[in-house]
C-alpha positions, 0 to 999 in steps of 0.5 A: 927134930924129934931129939929137939922135940922132947928136949924142950917139952919132956926133958926127963928122962923117966917121963914115958912117951906116946909117937903119934905121925903121918909123916907121908912116906918119911915114917920109916926113915924116921922109926929106922933111925930113931934112937934105941934111948928114945924109943925106950921111952915111947909106950904108945905109937900111933902111926900112919904107914904110907905106900905100904904097897910098894914093899909088897911089888919092889923087894929092895924097898922091901928089904931095905927098909920096911922089913929092917924098920918093922924089926926094930920096933916089934922089938918092943911094941906088937903091931895092931893094924886098924 
C-alpha cells in the first residue's frame, strides 16, 4: 500500500518524504518490510510504537521483530523518544 501511495502522490524519486505512522501494532512489520528504495527517500519518521513492552518480557518478540526493525531504521535515522 505504501508503494502505491508514493507512486500516486510523490512519483518523482527526487522528492523527499516524511512518514507518520500510528498502526496499532503493525508498525514493526511495516517498517521491517519497507523496501530500501522507499526508506532512502524518507527524511523524517514520526512513529507511535505499540506493544513495545512485550519485547521487554518476550525474547522471541525482541529478537524476532523489534531488534531487527530498529537495526534496520537505525542505519539512517536517530531515534528520539518523545
